[in-house]
N, C-alpha and C positions, 0 to 999 in steps of 0.2 A: 503492501498498501506506499506506504516511502518512497520506494522508488515512483509507482505512478506518480504520486504527487508533485515529487520533483520533477519530471516526465515533461507535466500539463503547467509547472510554472513556470522553466527551462521556457517550451516551447508557447506561450501564453506575456512575457521579457520580450524574446521576438517580435512579435509578431506588434508588440503595441509599437516595442527600435522604431520597429519597419514604417507603420501609423507616423510616429512623430515626425524622424528621421522625411519619407516623403511632404510631411503639410510642413510641417519649419524651416523647408530642403535651406530658402534664404534666408530664413537669418540665424540658422547655423550655417551655411557655408561662409554666410560674412564672418562669421565669430571663427573658426575655423580657416578663412585666408590671415583674419587679423590676428590669428592667437600663433600660425605659425614664418610673417615677419617681424610679428614684439623679437619672438622667438633670436630667428637670426642675425636683428639690430641689436642686439642684448648684449652683443658686448663694447662696440659702439657707443654707445650711451654710457658702459662704464667707465668706459678709457678715460671720455667726457670726464667724469662726474671726475673723475683721479686726477685729473690736472687741476679742480681745489673749482672745477662753476659747479652754478646749483645744477640743483637733480632735473631740473623744467628744460633748459641749454639745453643738457641732453641728454634727451628725451625730443625736443625741438630739431637739434640740431641730425640724429639718425634718419627722423621721418621728414625731412630737411632734400638727407643722403638719399635717401630710396626716393621721396617725388621725384626726384632729377635725374635720377639714374632711369627710371622708366618712363617721365619725359622723353628724356632720349631717345631709349629704343623706339617708342614709339612715330616716335619723329623718323631717325632715320630707316622705321618699316614703309611708313607715310611716305618718303621718294623714293622710297624704290620702288612700289608700290605706284607710284606715279606713272613709274616710267612704265609696266611695264602695262597701266591702261592705255596708255601714245602707243604700242606699240599690239593693243585686243584684236583693231579690223585688219594687221597685216598678220597674228596667228590664223584667224580666223580664217580667212583666203587659203592661207596653208596648208590647213588642216581641212577645210571644206575637199583644198586638187590632191593630196596627199586620198584620199575620201575614195573620189574616183579613182586615180590608178589604181588604190588598190581594190578593188569593184570589177576594174580593169582585169587583173591580173585574176581573181574566184570566174568573171565570169570564160575567160582562156582556158584556164586549169578545170575546174570544174561545169563548165559549161551550163551556169546560174545566172539569168538575166541578170540586169543593173536591178529592173524591176522587183523582180522575186528577191534580190536582194534586201530593197529598202522597205518593203514588206516585209518579210521576218527579221529583221530588225527593228525596224516601227516596232512588231510586235514583244521584241524581248522584251526593246522601251516602258511599252505601257505594261507587263508584268513586271516588269522590277518599280514602277512606279507603283504597283497597287499593290505588290506585296510587301516591297520596303520604304516605300512613305511610312509609312504612318510609325513605325520603327525609330528612321530617321526625325519624325517629329517628337519623338516620345526622349529620341539620346540628344537632340536639342535645345528641348525646352526646357528644361531649365539654363540655359548658359546663356540669352536676350535679360532674365530677370538677374540672372547675378547682375552685367556687365553693369545696366540700368540703376545698379544700387550697391555701386562701385565706390561711388564721391562719400559714405561715409571710412570708406578701410582707411585712412590714414588720421586719421581725427581717433578711432579707433586703438587702431598703432600707438599713438603718444599718448593718451590716456591706459594704455598698456603701458607702458614701458616708464609713466610717471608713477605709475600708482605699484611699482613691482613689490618693493619693498611691502606696503599693504598686502598683497594677495601670499606674497612666503605668510605676509604671520596668517591669513586664515586659515592657511588648508597646513600649516604648523599647531592651531590649534581644533582643525575642526572634528582629529583625530587617529588615532592608529587602525593598522589594520590587524591581524596575525601577525604579518610577517614583518612590518614593517611600518618606520611613518606614510600616510600617505604623500604627504612634504617629498619625502625621497623617493617615492614614485613619481613623485611631479616633476623633480629634478632630473629623471630618469629620458623624462620624455621633452622635457628641452633641450636636452643634448641632443639627443638622434635627429631630436625634428634642428634642428640646426647644423650637424653633419650633414643631414638628408639635401636640403634647400638648395647650404652650402654645396655642398659638391652638384647634383643636382645640375646648379646655374653652367657651373665650373666645364662644367660635360658638355653640352649644351654652345660657350661658347668654342669647343675644341672641335667637336664635330661638326660648326659652324665654318671652320679654318678653315680646318682638313678640304673638304667637302666644295667651297667655295674659291681653293687652291687649285684642287681635283677638277670640276669645272668651268674654272678660266685655263687650264691647257689646253682644254679640248674645244674652248672659244664657242661655251655653248651662254646663248644670253639668258640673263636676269642669272648669271652663276654667285653670288652672292646673293638675292635675298631667296632662290631655293638652296644651296647651301644650309645656309642660316633658318630654314621653315622644319627640314628635316634637323633636324638642332632641337628645334621648338617638340614638333615631332612626335622626336627619343624621350616625352616624358612617358607618353602613353603609350604601358607597354603594346609590344608584337605591335596591336594594330598601327601607331604611327606612324612605327618601320615600314611597315607593309605601303598606308596610303605613301609615305615619305618616299618611295622607294620608286613609287609608282611614276613622278608626278616631271625629274626630268627626265626620264628613258619617253614619255611623252613630247617631251617637248622636244625634243633629241629629231626623237621623229616626226617632228611638224617643218621646223626651222634647219634641218639638215640632208643635205641632195645622199649620204651615202647612210650605212643602216650598220656600219660598225659607232661612228657617232651614238651614239645608240646601248651601242656595248660595251663600250667605252664610257659612258656613264651609269646601267647596273657595274662595274667594273667598280668600278671609285664606291658607292653607295656599299658594295658588295667589302672591300676592303677597308672601310672608316669600320663600317659596320665587326667583322670582323674584331678590327683595332678595339672598339668600343667594349663588345663585350666581351674578350679577355684581358689588356691591358689597363685600359683608360679607366672605364666604371668600377673591379676591382680596386683598382692601386686610390679614386680619388670617392667612392665613395664606400667601398670595402661592404662590413659585414654591416653596417645602421640601421636598415632593413633586413631582416636574417628571416622573411617569407619564402614559405617553397612558391614554384610553379602554381600549380591546383591551386591554393588561395588563391593568391598572388590573378589565376584570370579568374575563380570565382569572384572577387571580390573586386579587381575592371568592370565584369558584365554586374553581379551589384550597381553600385555606383554609378553607372553609366545606363543605366536601366533609373535611375531614381534623379539625380542630377544631371543628369546629360553629361556633353562636352568637362566641361568643369568634378562631377563625376572621378570620369575615368582617371583626372588630373589628379588627382587628391585619393582616391582608393588607398595608395601602397604606403602614403606615408599614412593612412588614417588605420590602417592594418594595422602596420606595424604600431601605432603606437595600441590599439591593444591588447597586440602582444605582449606588452612590455607590466600593460596592466595584470594582462591574464597571468604571467609568469611573476610576479610578483605577490597575487594570495594564492593562499598553495589551495583554494578550493577550486581556483579557476585554471591550475597550470595542463593540465588536461587539454584544455581549448590551445594554451600560448604554444605547449608540442605537434596543435597539429595543424596552426597556425606557423610553426618554423622547420630549418633546415636539419633540424637534431637531428643523428643516429636510434642514437641511445637516449631513453627515461630514467634519468636515475633517480626508482623512488624513495630512495633512502637519504638523497638531497635535499634539504630544504636550497631554493634559488638566492643568492646571497644580493643584498642591495647594495649597487659600491658606494654608497654613501655613509662618511658618521652621524651618527644618527644622535643628536642632543640628548638621549637618555642613557649612553654610553659617558659611561664616567663616573655616576653616581653611583653612589656607593649608598 
């Protein structure tokens, strides 16, 4: 009876959590993004305070650095997109020409008329629109709302940095788990978030530079835009890599006369992904979020359906935070084990919190 009760309560908690995540997505996403950025900027704010400046100036300096960086990135992105928009008519004409050439080739080789090809293509597009349209609407439904409510983020980041000591005292006084203070768990979450975001941003820059150099050597149009687009899409595990690799190949097929340019673009993507998977990410990000592939894909799909593209981006860090909480509480330890990459499950060992508890040293 106790086992059945526990199962029912667990299932009820999961259902209520999903409902809360779905209906409160705008507020929750706003809080998560602001919290992650505050964790990232926390060392900068502390360094300003160490100089002797007031706390509010440290929080303001860190927030202004964030704003200037984001505005600069959007400025460069807008400049590249403006150039892309100027060349869009030429791209459309080239795409139409390549499409006609492909139709003629299929007609000669398979003896299928161009009219039948168009009918088949239009039918496939209609099927894709009918079956995938609803999924895509669900996927991007949370994105517009998040972008429209992005204005409060700098204010929230400033307040979180300004009141960081108050939050520290709050978690310290809130109570302790059976394995350590709640403050210890929050410190571990803060460290994980800071390391993960810093590593991801550095990986984006490195991938953007490497891909841009490769595309520039191939003399592809929009080489820098394509290179950094792949870097940004790499934030979305699995899906982003596939989409990011297809775009430069299509651009090469449309804008170049030889298919070897498309092969070269594919080779650039393969080489950079090989370097990213085997050297760049393990060295920079490391094992900060040790989530197994099954848990990663499940989190990616689940948060993608709940929150759209933003949910797919936040899925991995949120799951990593959840694993820290599960690993720190003995009753939730099996859930942390199923999420992680651990091979063995040491029943006789308790997870040690790597921070010194205030209770230590008391006699």
